[in-house]
C-alpha positions in Angstrom: 0.0 0.0 0.0 1.3 3.4 -0.9 1.7 5.5 2.3 3.8 8.6 2.8 6.5 6.4 4.4 6.5 4.0 1.4 6.6 6.8 -1.1 9.7 8.3 0.5 11.3 4.8 0.8 10.9 4.0 -2.9 11.6 7.5 -4.2 14.4 7.1 -6.8 14.4 10.8 -8.0 17.6 11.5 -6.1 19.6 8.8 -7.9 21.6 9.4 -11.0 19.5 6.7 -12.8 16.3 5.1 -11.5 18.1 1.7 -11.9 21.0 2.7 -9.6 21.2 0.8 -6.3 20.4 2.8 -3.1 22.7 2.5 -0.2 20.2 0.2 1.5 19.9 -2.1 -1.5 23.7 -2.2 -2.0 24.2 -3.2 1.7 22.0 -6.2 1.1 24.0 -7.6 -1.8 27.5 -6.3 -1.1 28.6 -9.3 0.9 27.3 -11.7 -1.7 29.6 -10.3 -4.4 32.8 -12.5 -4.6 36.0 -10.9 -3.5 38.8 -10.3 -6.0 40.8 -13.4 -6.8 44.1 -13.9 -5.0 47.3 -13.1 -6.8 47.7 -10.8 -9.7 46.8 -7.2 -9.8 44.4 -5.7 -7.3 40.8 -5.0 -8.4 40.6 -1.4 -9.5 37.0 -1.4 -10.7 34.2 -0.2 -8.4 31.9 -3.2 -8.1 28.9 -1.1 -7.1 29.3 0.9 -10.3 29.5 -2.4 -12.3 26.3 -3.6 -10.6 24.7 -0.2 -11.4 25.7 -0.7 -15.0 24.2 -4.2 -15.0 21.0 -2.9 -13.5 20.9 -0.2 -16.1 21.1 -2.8 -18.9 18.5 -5.0 -17.3 16.0 -2.2 -16.5 16.2 -0.4 -19.8 16.8 -3.3 -22.1 19.4 -1.2 -24.0 22.2 -2.6 -26.0 25.6 -3.1 -24.4 27.1 -0.4 -26.6 24.5 2.1 -25.3 25.6 2.1 -21.7 26.1 5.7 -20.6 29.6 7.0 -20.4 29.5 7.7 -16.7 29.1 4.0 -15.9 32.0 1.5 -16.3 32.9 0.5 -19.9 30.6 -2.0 -21.5 33.4 -4.6 -21.6 33.9 -4.4 -17.9 30.2 -4.7 -17.1 29.9 -7.5 -19.6 32.9 -9.3 -18.1 31.5 -9.3 -14.6 28.0 -10.2 -15.9 29.4 -13.3 -17.6 31.7 -14.2 -14.7 28.9 -13.8 -12.1 26.5 -15.8 -14.3 29.1 -18.6 -14.8 30.0 -18.7 -11.1 26.4 -18.8 -10.0 26.6 -15.4 -8.2 23.6 -14.0 -9.9 21.5 -17.1 -9.0 22.6 -16.8 -5.4 21.7 -13.1 -5.3 18.3 -13.8 -6.8 17.6 -16.6 -4.4 18.7 -14.6 -1.3 16.6 -11.6 -2.3 13.6 -13.8 -3.1 13.8 -15.4 0.3 14.1 -12.0 1.9 11.0 -10.7 0.1 9.0 -13.8 1.1 10.1 -13.4 4.7 9.1 -9.7 4.8 5.7 -10.7 3.4 5.4 -13.2 6.2 5.3 -16.1 3.7 7.2 -19.4 3.6 10.5 -19.0 1.8 
């Protein structure tokens, strides 16, 4: 139900893009994103920005080459998308968020 509290909670007008993750949303999934692999160079990419790029693609349905310039390059977003898909990270994220939504609705997970 839309109440004043809910409207404020779901307001996305202060975000750069409506698909960007809020701090609250990011805090839910941040721990589920795999750490950088050991050895080699340190990770220099901002993983939250990569996730925002991925969410932009998924929410708008745009082509990979149409990712805005202020998000990470399409090759970076695509690399992490493929890696997370192959490793099962996206499936784990989906399942964890699904269970959380079911619990908040007081339903069986």
